[in-house]
Biopython code that builds the backbone (N, CA, C, O; Angstrom):
import numpy as np
from Bio.PDB.StructureBuilder import StructureBuilder

atoms = [
    (1, "MET", "N", (0.778, -0.824, -0.077)),
    (1, "MET", "CA", (0.080, 0.324, 0.006)),
    (1, "MET", "C", (0.915, 1.347, 0.353)),
    (1, "MET", "O", (1.783, 1.296, 1.224)),
    (2, "ARG", "N", (0.562, 2.537, -0.536)),
    (2, "ARG", "CA", (0.991, 3.500, -0.694)),
    (2, "ARG", "C", (-0.028, 4.488, 0.407)),
    (2, "ARG", "O", (-1.079, 4.129, 0.937)),
    (3, "TYR", "N", (0.546, 5.585, 0.514)),
    (3, "TYR", "CA", (-0.527, 6.715, 1.296)),
    (3, "TYR", "C", (-0.094, 7.586, 0.920)),
    (3, "TYR", "O", (1.121, 7.646, 0.736)),
    (4, "THR", "N", (-1.362, 9.161, 0.511)),
    (4, "THR", "CA", (-0.957, 10.224, 0.401)),
    (4, "THR", "C", (-1.416, 10.492, 2.253)),
    (4, "THR", "O", (-1.895, 9.849, 3.188)),
    (5, "LEU", "N", (-0.919, 11.790, 1.972)),
    (5, "LEU", "CA", (-0.561, 12.552, 3.255)),
    (5, "LEU", "C", (-0.164, 14.059, 3.319)),
    (5, "LEU", "O", (0.981, 14.380, 3.002)),
    (6, "LYS", "N", (-1.051, 14.971, 3.708)),
    (6, "LYS", "CA", (-0.927, 16.087, 3.389)),
    (6, "LYS", "C", (-0.555, 16.537, 4.854)),
    (6, "LYS", "O", (-1.471, 16.534, 5.677)),
    (7, "VAL", "N", (0.699, 16.922, 5.253)),
    (7, "VAL", "CA", (0.970, 17.834, 6.328)),
    (7, "VAL", "C", (1.149, 19.160, 6.425)),
    (7, "VAL", "O", (1.646, 19.761, 5.473)),
    (8, "TYR", "N", (0.694, 19.977, 7.844)),
    (8, "TYR", "CA", (0.434, 21.320, 7.532)),
    (8, "TYR", "C", (1.486, 21.699, 8.944)),
    (8, "TYR", "O", (1.742, 20.785, 9.729)),
    (9, "PRO", "N", (2.012, 22.998, 9.161)),
    (9, "PRO", "CA", (2.748, 23.024, 10.494)),
    (9, "PRO", "C", (1.694, 23.603, 11.217)),
    (9, "PRO", "O", (0.918, 24.400, 10.689)),
    (10, "THR", "N", (1.592, 23.155, 12.725)),
    (10, "THR", "CA", (0.611, 23.544, 13.336)),
    (10, "THR", "C", (0.621, 25.365, 13.495)),
    (10, "THR", "O", (1.587, 26.127, 13.473)),
    (11, "GLY", "N", (-1.081, 25.713, 13.684)),
    (11, "GLY", "CA", (-0.250, 27.282, 13.397)),
    (11, "GLY", "C", (-0.120, 28.221, 12.561)),
    (11, "GLY", "O", (0.149, 29.393, 12.826)),
    (12, "ARG", "N", (-0.397, 27.515, 10.991)),
    (12, "ARG", "CA", (0.437, 28.042, 10.099)),
    (12, "ARG", "C", (-0.499, 28.225, 9.159)),
    (12, "ARG", "O", (-0.146, 28.702, 8.080)),
    (13, "GLY", "N", (-2.471, 27.731, 9.490)),
    (13, "GLY", "CA", (-2.927, 27.670, 8.736)),
    (13, "GLY", "C", (-3.095, 26.495, 7.551)),
    (13, "GLY", "O", (-2.484, 25.428, 7.617)),
    (14, "ARG", "N", (-3.971, 26.825, 6.500)),
    (14, "ARG", "CA", (-3.814, 25.645, 5.950)),
    (14, "ARG", "C", (-3.178, 25.846, 4.137)),
    (14, "ARG", "O", (-3.057, 25.077, 3.183)),
    (15, "GLU", "N", (-2.926, 27.170, 4.357)),
    (15, "GLU", "CA", (-2.348, 27.162, 3.220)),
    (15, "GLU", "C", (-0.950, 26.884, 2.827)),
    (15, "GLU", "O", (-0.538, 26.927, 1.667)),
    (16, "ILE", "N", (-0.191, 26.573, 3.960)),
    (16, "ILE", "CA", (1.316, 25.862, 3.690)),
    (16, "ILE", "C", (0.896, 24.600, 4.272)),
    (16, "ILE", "O", (0.505, 24.388, 5.420)),
    (17, "TYR", "N", (1.065, 23.636, 3.109)),
    (17, "TYR", "CA", (1.693, 22.579, 3.470)),
    (17, "TYR", "C", (2.147, 21.646, 2.703)),
    (17, "TYR", "O", (2.734, 22.236, 1.796)),
    (18, "ARG", "N", (2.254, 19.938, 2.449)),
    (18, "ARG", "CA", (3.572, 19.370, 1.727)),
    (18, "ARG", "C", (2.526, 18.096, 1.489)),
    (18, "ARG", "O", (1.838, 17.834, 2.476)),
    (19, "SER", "N", (2.373, 17.501, 0.638)),
    (19, "SER", "CA", (2.063, 16.166, 0.781)),
    (19, "SER", "C", (2.968, 15.318, 0.359)),
    (19, "SER", "O", (3.947, 15.667, -0.301)),
    (20, "ILE", "N", (2.772, 14.381, 0.631)),
    (20, "ILE", "CA", (3.902, 12.879, 0.961)),
    (20, "ILE", "C", (2.882, 11.939, 0.686)),
    (20, "ILE", "O", (1.746, 11.735, 1.116)),
    (21, "ARG", "N", (3.909, 11.231, -0.482)),
    (21, "ARG", "CA", (2.991, 9.540, -0.428)),
    (21, "ARG", "C", (4.646, 8.602, 0.284)),
    (21, "ARG", "O", (5.788, 9.059, 0.233)),
    (22, "ILE", "N", (4.439, 7.943, 0.576)),
    (22, "ILE", "CA", (5.061, 6.966, 1.461)),
    (22, "ILE", "C", (4.317, 5.289, 1.492)),
    (22, "ILE", "O", (3.125, 4.987, 1.526)),
    (23, "SER", "N", (5.317, 4.565, 1.471)),
    (23, "SER", "CA", (4.543, 3.211, 1.208)),
    (23, "SER", "C", (4.418, 2.775, 3.084)),
    (23, "SER", "O", (5.017, 2.925, 4.149)),
    (24, "GLY", "N", (3.492, 2.313, 2.634)),
    (24, "GLY", "CA", (2.743, 1.552, 4.120)),
    (24, "GLY", "C", (3.767, 0.514, 5.106)),
    (24, "GLY", "O", (3.512, 0.181, 6.264)),
    (25, "LYS", "N", (5.160, 0.053, 4.183)),
    (25, "LYS", "CA", (5.747, -0.593, 4.539)),
    (25, "LYS", "C", (7.006, -0.167, 5.792)),
    (25, "LYS", "O", (7.492, -0.806, 6.726)),
    (26, "ASP", "N", (7.284, 1.652, 5.104)),
    (26, "ASP", "CA", (7.989, 2.441, 6.296)),
    (26, "ASP", "C", (7.465, 2.966, 7.210)),
    (26, "ASP", "O", (6.264, 3.127, 7.424)),
    (27, "THR", "N", (8.466, 3.305, 7.882)),
    (27, "THR", "CA", (7.927, 3.235, 9.315)),
    (27, "THR", "C", (7.697, 4.818, 9.955)),
    (27, "THR", "O", (8.174, 5.863, 9.513)),
    (28, "LEU", "N", (6.738, 4.619, 11.235)),
    (28, "LEU", "CA", (6.922, 6.150, 11.579)),
    (28, "LEU", "C", (8.060, 7.168, 11.721)),
    (28, "LEU", "O", (7.951, 8.395, 11.723)),
    (29, "ASP", "N", (9.327, 6.329, 11.857)),
    (29, "ASP", "CA", (10.379, 7.435, 11.873)),
    (29, "ASP", "C", (10.859, 7.744, 9.921)),
    (29, "ASP", "O", (11.565, 8.602, 9.392)),
    (30, "ARG", "N", (10.392, 7.057, 9.590)),
    (30, "ARG", "CA", (10.741, 7.796, 8.210)),
    (30, "ARG", "C", (9.799, 8.019, 7.947)),
    (30, "ARG", "O", (9.579, 7.540, 6.835)),
    (31, "LEU", "N", (9.032, 8.490, 8.305)),
    (31, "LEU", "CA", (7.523, 9.434, 7.796)),
    (31, "LEU", "C", (8.389, 10.941, 8.616)),
    (31, "LEU", "O", (8.513, 12.056, 8.110)),
    (32, "CYS", "N", (8.755, 10.600, 9.641)),
    (32, "CYS", "CA", (9.080, 12.165, 10.187)),
    (32, "CYS", "C", (10.460, 12.327, 9.811)),
    (32, "CYS", "O", (11.033, 13.277, 10.343)),
    (33, "GLU", "N", (11.218, 11.512, 8.902)),
    (33, "GLU", "CA", (12.273, 12.146, 8.361)),
    (33, "GLU", "C", (11.649, 12.952, 6.970)),
    (33, "GLU", "O", (11.882, 14.128, 6.691)),
    (34, "PHE", "N", (10.969, 12.198, 6.339)),
    (34, "PHE", "CA", (10.814, 12.734, 5.032)),
    (34, "PHE", "C", (10.018, 14.172, 5.548)),
    (34, "PHE", "O", (10.344, 15.137, 4.856)),
    (35, "ILE", "N", (8.902, 14.529, 6.786)),
    (35, "ILE", "CA", (8.551, 15.592, 7.050)),
    (35, "ILE", "C", (9.002, 16.554, 6.980)),
    (35, "ILE", "O", (8.869, 17.458, 6.155)),
    (36, "LEU", "N", (10.187, 16.354, 8.737)),
    (36, "LEU", "CA", (11.853, 17.147, 8.336)),
    (36, "LEU", "C", (12.786, 17.462, 7.061)),
    (36, "LEU", "O", (13.717, 18.266, 7.022)),
    (37, "GLU", "N", (12.411, 16.812, 6.248)),
    (37, "GLU", "CA", (13.037, 17.038, 5.045)),
    (37, "GLU", "C", (12.432, 17.977, 4.411)),
    (37, "GLU", "O", (13.040, 19.037, 4.265)),
    (38, "THR", "N", (10.718, 17.797, 3.724)),
    (38, "THR", "CA", (10.047, 18.906, 3.168)),
    (38, "THR", "C", (10.015, 20.408, 3.555)),
    (38, "THR", "O", (10.051, 21.470, 2.932)),
    (39, "PHE", "N", (9.909, 19.937, 5.187)),
    (39, "PHE", "CA", (9.970, 21.734, 5.955)),
    (39, "PHE", "C", (11.645, 22.040, 6.497)),
    (39, "PHE", "O", (11.941, 22.276, 7.668)),
    (40, "ASP", "N", (12.579, 21.974, 5.396)),
    (40, "ASP", "CA", (14.104, 21.920, 5.733)),
    (40, "ASP", "C", (14.508, 22.334, 7.403)),
    (40, "ASP", "O", (14.897, 23.390, 7.903)),
    (41, "PHE", "N", (14.233, 21.053, 7.952)),
    (41, "PHE", "CA", (14.457, 20.682, 9.636)),
    (41, "PHE", "C", (15.836, 20.006, 9.159)),
    (41, "PHE", "O", (16.235, 19.570, 8.080)),
    (42, "ILE", "N", (16.382, 20.114, 10.443)),
    (42, "ILE", "CA", (17.781, 18.386, 10.836)),
    (42, "ILE", "C", (17.198, 18.226, 11.594)),
    (42, "ILE", "O", (16.606, 18.942, 12.402)),
    (43, "HIS", "N", (17.339, 16.728, 11.343)),
    (43, "HIS", "CA", (16.464, 15.651, 12.165)),
    (43, "HIS", "C", (17.734, 15.471, 13.234)),
    (43, "HIS", "O", (18.744, 14.783, 13.089)),
    (44, "GLU", "N", (17.303, 16.409, 14.479)),
    (44, "GLU", "CA", (18.293, 16.339, 15.907)),
    (44, "GLU", "C", (17.770, 16.469, 16.903)),
    (44, "GLU", "O", (18.121, 17.348, 17.690)),
    (45, "HIS", "N", (16.441, 15.342, 17.235)),
    (45, "HIS", "CA", (15.730, 15.760, 18.052)),
    (45, "HIS", "C", (14.859, 15.065, 18.581)),
    (45, "HIS", "O", (14.453, 14.429, 17.608)),
    (46, "LEU", "N", (14.023, 14.582, 19.812)),
    (46, "LEU", "CA", (13.606, 13.886, 19.987)),
    (46, "LEU", "C", (11.677, 14.266, 19.432)),
    (46, "LEU", "O", (11.098, 15.315, 19.152)),
    (47, "TYR", "N", (11.269, 12.936, 19.487)),
    (47, "TYR", "CA", (9.783, 12.750, 18.718)),
    (47, "TYR", "C", (8.723, 11.930, 18.987)),
    (47, "TYR", "O", (8.810, 10.782, 19.422)),
    (48, "GLU", "N", (7.341, 12.753, 18.627)),
    (48, "GLU", "CA", (6.335, 11.572, 19.105)),
    (48, "GLU", "C", (5.835, 11.416, 18.094)),
    (48, "GLU", "O", (6.490, 11.982, 17.219)),
    (49, "PHE", "N", (4.348, 10.564, 17.446)),
    (49, "PHE", "CA", (3.215, 11.101, 17.119)),
    (49, "PHE", "C", (2.228, 11.002, 17.774)),
    (49, "PHE", "O", (1.634, 9.932, 17.907)),
    (50, "CYS", "N", (1.894, 12.005, 18.264)),
    (50, "CYS", "CA", (0.077, 11.693, 18.728)),
    (50, "CYS", "C", (-1.123, 11.080, 17.652)),
    (50, "CYS", "O", (-1.641, 11.430, 16.592)),
    (51, "MET", "N", (-1.215, 10.022, 18.549)),
    (51, "MET", "CA", (-2.810, 9.714, 17.527)),
    (51, "MET", "C", (-4.282, 10.649, 18.150)),
    (51, "MET", "O", (-5.442, 10.741, 17.747)),
    (52, "ASP", "N", (-3.567, 11.207, 19.248)),
    (52, "ASP", "CA", (-4.988, 11.957, 19.477)),
    (52, "ASP", "C", (-5.254, 13.591, 19.370)),
    (52, "ASP", "O", (-6.256, 14.291, 19.522)),
    (53, "ASN", "N", (-3.630, 13.904, 18.976)),
    (53, "ASN", "CA", (-3.776, 15.504, 18.138)),
    (53, "ASN", "C", (-3.109, 16.001, 19.653)),
    (53, "ASN", "O", (-3.062, 17.225, 19.768)),
    (54, "ARG", "N", (-2.676, 15.344, 20.629)),
    (54, "ARG", "CA", (-2.065, 15.590, 21.939)),
    (54, "ARG", "C", (-0.670, 15.525, 22.525)),
    (54, "ARG", "O", (-0.075, 14.459, 22.371)),
    (55, "MET", "N", (-0.194, 16.287, 23.029)),
    (55, "MET", "CA", (1.425, 16.531, 23.302)),
    (55, "MET", "C", (1.219, 15.631, 24.440)),
    (55, "MET", "O", (0.268, 15.696, 25.219)),
    (56, "TYR", "N", (2.172, 14.793, 24.478)),
    (56, "TYR", "CA", (2.374, 13.489, 25.378)),
    (56, "TYR", "C", (1.206, 12.671, 26.352)),
    (56, "TYR", "O", (1.117, 12.309, 27.526)),
    (57, "SER", "N", (0.399, 12.621, 25.146)),
    (57, "SER", "CA", (-0.322, 11.533, 25.464)),
    (57, "SER", "C", (-0.122, 10.445, 25.384)),
    (57, "SER", "O", (0.943, 10.112, 24.862)),
    (58, "GLU", "N", (-1.120, 9.333, 25.896)),
    (58, "GLU", "CA", (-0.685, 7.974, 26.100)),
    (58, "GLU", "C", (-1.058, 7.322, 24.742)),
    (58, "GLU", "O", (-0.087, 6.733, 24.266)),
    (59, "ASP", "N", (-2.214, 7.249, 23.949)),
    (59, "ASP", "CA", (-2.327, 7.368, 22.511)),
    (59, "ASP", "C", (-0.957, 8.096, 21.550)),
    (59, "ASP", "O", (-0.885, 9.194, 20.998)),
    (60, "SER", "N", (-0.058, 7.069, 21.632)),
    (60, "SER", "CA", (1.384, 7.810, 21.235)),
    (60, "SER", "C", (2.075, 6.705, 20.990)),
    (60, "SER", "O", (1.880, 5.542, 21.342)),
    (61, "TYR", "N", (3.510, 7.556, 19.879)),
    (61, "TYR", "CA", (4.500, 6.221, 19.102)),
    (61, "TYR", "C", (5.644, 7.181, 19.176)),
    (61, "TYR", "O", (5.844, 8.235, 18.573)),
    (62, "GLU", "N", (6.483, 6.410, 20.252)),
    (62, "GLU", "CA", (7.750, 7.470, 20.749)),
    (62, "GLU", "C", (9.047, 7.440, 19.937)),
    (62, "GLU", "O", (9.736, 6.471, 19.619)),
    (63, "TYR", "N", (9.178, 8.494, 19.730)),
    (63, "TYR", "CA", (10.895, 7.730, 18.902)),
    (63, "TYR", "C", (11.620, 7.340, 19.821)),
    (63, "TYR", "O", (12.305, 6.368, 19.503)),
    (64, "ASP", "N", (11.843, 7.952, 21.543)),
    (64, "ASP", "CA", (12.920, 6.510, 22.357)),
    (64, "ASP", "C", (11.480, 6.077, 23.561)),
    (64, "ASP", "O", (11.301, 6.539, 24.687)),
    (65, "PRO", "N", (10.854, 5.317, 23.003)),
    (65, "PRO", "CA", (10.013, 5.074, 24.209)),
    (65, "PRO", "C", (10.475, 4.404, 25.936)),
    (65, "PRO", "O", (11.354, 3.599, 26.242)),
    (66, "GLU", "N", (9.660, 4.997, 26.630)),
    (66, "GLU", "CA", (9.977, 4.478, 28.128)),
    (66, "GLU", "C", (8.938, 4.104, 28.601)),
    (66, "GLU", "O", (7.874, 4.706, 28.457)),
    (67, "ASP", "N", (9.106, 2.907, 29.327)),
    (67, "ASP", "CA", (7.685, 1.839, 29.874)),
    (67, "ASP", "C", (6.947, 1.691, 29.132)),
    (67, "ASP", "O", (5.864, 2.277, 29.119)),
    (68, "GLY", "N", (7.353, 0.806, 28.249)),
    (68, "GLY", "CA", (6.624, 0.246, 27.359)),
    (68, "GLY", "C", (5.845, 0.621, 26.069)),
    (68, "GLY", "O", (5.257, -0.134, 25.294)),
    (69, "LYS", "N", (5.984, 1.978, 26.027)),
    (69, "LYS", "CA", (4.582, 2.709, 25.135)),
    (69, "LYS", "C", (5.471, 2.160, 23.801)),
    (69, "LYS", "O", (6.652, 1.818, 23.856)),
    (70, "PRO", "N", (4.604, 2.159, 22.569)),
    (70, "PRO", "CA", (4.741, 2.205, 21.520)),
    (70, "PRO", "C", (5.620, 2.920, 21.004)),
    (70, "PRO", "O", (5.770, 4.107, 21.292)),
    (71, "SER", "N", (6.532, 2.091, 19.913)),
    (71, "SER", "CA", (7.777, 2.622, 19.644)),
    (71, "SER", "C", (7.448, 3.243, 17.679)),
    (71, "SER", "O", (6.711, 2.610, 16.923)),
    (72, "THR", "N", (8.064, 4.311, 17.337)),
    (72, "THR", "CA", (7.962, 4.945, 15.992)),
    (72, "THR", "C", (8.587, 4.071, 15.011)),
    (72, "THR", "O", (8.614, 4.215, 13.789)),
    (73, "ASN", "N", (9.175, 2.976, 15.852)),
    (73, "ASN", "CA", (10.232, 1.722, 14.604)),
    (73, "ASN", "C", (8.307, 1.052, 13.914)),
    (73, "ASN", "O", (8.469, -0.033, 13.356)),
    (74, "ILE", "N", (7.587, 1.263, 13.905)),
    (74, "ILE", "CA", (6.550, 0.301, 13.537)),
    (74, "ILE", "C", (6.231, 1.013, 11.720)),
    (74, "ILE", "O", (6.365, 2.193, 11.397)),
    (75, "ALA", "N", (5.855, 0.011, 10.930)),
    (75, "ALA", "CA", (5.476, 0.209, 9.708)),
    (75, "ALA", "C", (3.859, 0.761, 9.726)),
    (75, "ALA", "O", (2.865, 0.469, 10.391)),
    (76, "ILE", "N", (4.124, 1.627, 8.729)),
    (76, "ILE", "CA", (2.756, 2.657, 8.643)),
    (76, "ILE", "C", (1.413, 1.642, 8.307)),
    (76, "ILE", "O", (0.293, 1.784, 8.798)),
    (77, "ASP", "N", (1.739, 0.823, 7.557)),
    (77, "ASP", "CA", (0.470, -0.189, 7.248)),
    (77, "ASP", "C", (-0.319, -0.799, 8.909)),
    (77, "ASP", "O", (-1.486, -1.026, 9.227)),
    (78, "LYS", "N", (1.006, -0.891, 9.657)),
    (78, "LYS", "CA", (0.546, -1.373, 11.353)),
    (78, "LYS", "C", (-0.314, -0.645, 11.943)),
    (78, "LYS", "O", (-1.053, -1.269, 12.705)),
    (79, "ILE", "N", (-0.532, 0.758, 11.843)),
    (79, "ILE", "CA", (-0.957, 1.638, 12.801)),
    (79, "ILE", "C", (-2.461, 1.987, 12.252)),
    (79, "ILE", "O", (-2.852, 2.996, 12.839)),
    (80, "CYS", "N", (-3.142, 1.646, 11.606)),
    (80, "CYS", "CA", (-4.946, 0.743, 11.352)),
    (80, "CYS", "C", (-5.223, 2.793, 10.804)),
    (80, "CYS", "O", (-6.062, 3.454, 11.416)),
    (81, "LEU", "N", (-4.477, 3.359, 9.787)),
    (81, "LEU", "CA", (-5.138, 4.962, 9.737)),
    (81, "LEU", "C", (-6.055, 4.849, 8.972)),
    (81, "LEU", "O", (-5.902, 4.265, 7.899)),
    (82, "VAL", "N", (-7.598, 5.555, 9.465)),
    (82, "VAL", "CA", (-8.303, 5.776, 8.297)),
    (82, "VAL", "C", (-8.273, 7.003, 7.777)),
    (82, "VAL", "O", (-7.778, 8.071, 8.138)),
    (83, "LYS", "N", (-9.343, 6.391, 6.205)),
    (83, "LYS", "CA", (-8.884, 7.914, 5.401)),
    (83, "LYS", "C", (-9.832, 8.957, 6.251)),
    (83, "LYS", "O", (-10.814, 8.721, 6.954)),
    (84, "GLY", "N", (-9.089, 10.367, 5.884)),
    (84, "GLY", "CA", (-9.498, 11.553, 6.953)),
    (84, "GLY", "C", (-9.314, 11.971, 8.143)),
    (84, "GLY", "O", (-9.674, 13.046, 8.622)),
    (85, "GLN", "N", (-8.448, 10.668, 8.894)),
    (85, "GLN", "CA", (-8.016, 10.954, 9.595)),
    (85, "GLN", "C", (-6.886, 11.938, 10.407)),
    (85, "GLN", "O", (-5.966, 12.161, 9.620)),
    (86, "ASN", "N", (-6.711, 12.427, 11.379)),
    (86, "ASN", "CA", (-5.640, 13.815, 11.888)),
    (86, "ASN", "C", (-5.104, 13.304, 12.730)),
    (86, "ASN", "O", (-5.678, 12.683, 13.624)),
    (87, "PHE", "N", (-3.373, 13.517, 12.587)),
    (87, "PHE", "CA", (-2.908, 12.744, 13.859)),
    (87, "PHE", "C", (-1.700, 14.174, 13.687)),
    (87, "PHE", "O", (-1.638, 15.023, 12.798)),
    (88, "THR", "N", (-0.917, 14.003, 14.820)),
    (88, "THR", "CA", (0.270, 14.780, 14.527)),
    (88, "THR", "C", (1.846, 14.884, 14.733)),
    (88, "THR", "O", (1.654, 15.781, 15.553)),
    (89, "LEU", "N", (2.693, 14.812, 14.725)),
    (89, "LEU", "CA", (4.078, 14.742, 14.394)),
    (89, "LEU", "C", (4.815, 16.140, 15.932)),
    (89, "LEU", "O", (4.897, 17.363, 15.822)),
    (90, "HIS", "N", (5.108, 15.469, 16.865)),
    (90, "HIS", "CA", (5.422, 16.431, 18.126)),
    (90, "HIS", "C", (6.845, 16.662, 17.972)),
    (90, "HIS", "O", (7.432, 16.251, 18.973)),
    (91, "TYR", "N", (7.467, 17.057, 17.286)),
    (91, "TYR", "CA", (9.318, 17.066, 17.272)),
    (91, "TYR", "C", (9.593, 18.554, 18.111)),
    (91, "TYR", "O", (9.025, 19.638, 18.249)),
    (92, "ASP", "N", (10.867, 17.853, 18.580)),
    (92, "ASP", "CA", (11.535, 19.331, 19.514)),
    (92, "ASP", "C", (11.127, 19.025, 20.798)),
    (92, "ASP", "O", (10.736, 20.192, 20.795)),
    (93, "TYR", "N", (10.833, 18.613, 21.882)),
    (93, "TYR", "CA", (10.099, 18.872, 23.140)),
    (93, "TYR", "C", (10.802, 19.927, 24.087)),
    (93, "TYR", "O", (11.053, 19.590, 25.244)),
    (94, "GLY", "N", (11.066, 20.953, 23.720)),
    (94, "GLY", "CA", (12.236, 21.878, 23.966)),
    (94, "GLY", "C", (11.063, 22.876, 23.116)),
    (94, "GLY", "O", (10.194, 23.542, 23.680)),
    (95, "ASP", "N", (11.248, 22.805, 21.859)),
    (95, "ASP", "CA", (10.208, 23.722, 21.205)),
    (95, "ASP", "C", (9.153, 23.838, 20.681)),
    (95, "ASP", "O", (8.639, 24.910, 20.360)),
    (96, "ASP", "N", (8.712, 22.792, 20.534)),
    (96, "ASP", "CA", (7.152, 21.829, 20.690)),
    (96, "ASP", "C", (6.634, 21.859, 18.647)),
    (96, "ASP", "O", (5.524, 21.685, 18.144)),
    (97, "TRP", "N", (7.757, 22.100, 18.085)),
    (97, "TRP", "CA", (7.249, 22.081, 16.618)),
    (97, "TRP", "C", (5.921, 20.853, 16.761)),
    (97, "TRP", "O", (5.917, 19.712, 17.223)),
    (98, "MET", "N", (4.741, 21.795, 16.061)),
    (98, "MET", "CA", (3.729, 20.573, 15.931)),
    (98, "MET", "C", (3.861, 20.420, 14.411)),
    (98, "MET", "O", (4.573, 21.208, 13.788)),
    (99, "PHE", "N", (3.108, 19.295, 13.711)),
    (99, "PHE", "CA", (2.779, 19.011, 12.128)),
    (99, "PHE", "C", (1.427, 18.072, 12.462)),
    (99, "PHE", "O", (1.323, 16.992, 13.043)),
    (100, "THR", "N", (0.674, 18.749, 11.988)),
    (100, "THR", "CA", (-1.180, 17.752, 11.690)),
    (100, "THR", "C", (-0.729, 16.887, 10.725)),
    (100, "THR", "O", (0.217, 17.402, 10.128)),
    (101, "ILE", "N", (-0.972, 15.908, 10.360)),
    (101, "ILE", "CA", (-1.031, 15.236, 9.360)),
    (101, "ILE", "C", (-1.909, 14.671, 9.052)),
    (101, "ILE", "O", (-2.546, 14.171, 9.980)),
    (102, "GLN", "N", (-2.356, 14.465, 7.827)),
    (102, "GLN", "CA", (-4.370, 14.197, 7.052)),
    (102, "GLN", "C", (-4.250, 13.122, 6.869)),
    (102, "GLN", "O", (-3.055, 12.882, 7.046)),
    (103, "PHE", "N", (-4.752, 12.258, 6.609)),
    (103, "PHE", "CA", (-4.370, 10.504, 5.711)),
    (103, "PHE", "C", (-5.654, 10.889, 4.512)),
    (103, "PHE", "O", (-6.843, 10.750, 4.796)),
    (104, "CYS", "N", (-5.269, 11.291, 3.418)),
    (104, "CYS", "CA", (-6.172, 11.603, 2.181)),
    (104, "CYS", "C", (-6.468, 10.431, 1.184)),
    (104, "CYS", "O", (-7.612, 10.237, 0.776)),
    (105, "THR", "N", (-5.644, 9.831, 0.890)),
    (105, "THR", "CA", (-5.949, 8.562, 0.059)),
    (105, "THR", "C", (-4.732, 7.500, 0.327)),
    (105, "THR", "O", (-3.654, 7.683, 0.892)),
    (106, "LEU", "N", (-5.325, 6.238, -0.322)),
    (106, "LEU", "CA", (-4.337, 4.597, -0.072)),
    (106, "LEU", "C", (-4.681, 4.585, -1.614)),
    (106, "LEU", "O", (-5.654, 4.890, -2.304)),
    (107, "HIS", "N", (-3.431, 4.092, -1.815)),
    (107, "HIS", "CA", (-3.282, 3.040, -3.413)),
    (107, "HIS", "C", (-2.761, 2.306, -2.743)),
    (107, "HIS", "O", (-2.127, 2.428, -1.695)),
    (108, "THR", "N", (-3.244, 0.825, -3.858)),
    (108, "THR", "CA", (-2.686, -0.157, -3.962)),
    (108, "THR", "C", (-1.630, -0.089, -4.822)),
    (108, "THR", "O", (-1.713, 0.484, -5.908)),
    (109, "ILE", "N", (-0.154, -0.892, -4.228)),
    (109, "ILE", "CA", (0.909, -0.781, -5.467)),
    (109, "ILE", "C", (0.885, -1.972, -6.537)),
    (109, "ILE", "O", (1.657, -1.957, -7.496)),
]
sb = StructureBuilder()
sb.init_structure("model")
sb.init_model(0)
sb.init_chain("A")
sb.init_seg("    ")
for serial, (resi, resn, name, xyz) in enumerate(atoms, 1):
    if name == "N":
        sb.init_residue(resn, " ", resi, " ")
    sb.init_atom(name, np.array(xyz, "f"), 0.0, 1.0, " ", f" {name:<3s}", serial, name[0])
structure = sb.get_structure()
């Protein structure tokens, strides 16, 4: 499967976004790399994917998990996204950069 996602920097409106196509076999770690590359960030901080759009949520996948929490080293196919679903990348826990990710379409390969 191949996913098309729209990524918006939170707080910047809907005019600024990037469309990303990614394989379902890729991990959330790879998705983070794609997002950071497309917005000219350097990948050097911790991050999490917040499935309920709240920072430090229990419903998240963490880059460096503690206490048995789910890891970002999981294939995108395994997280059971639903078309139209929004979730968030929380990058750099000091500066709290947030990116809203919208699952737009699914393509079979």
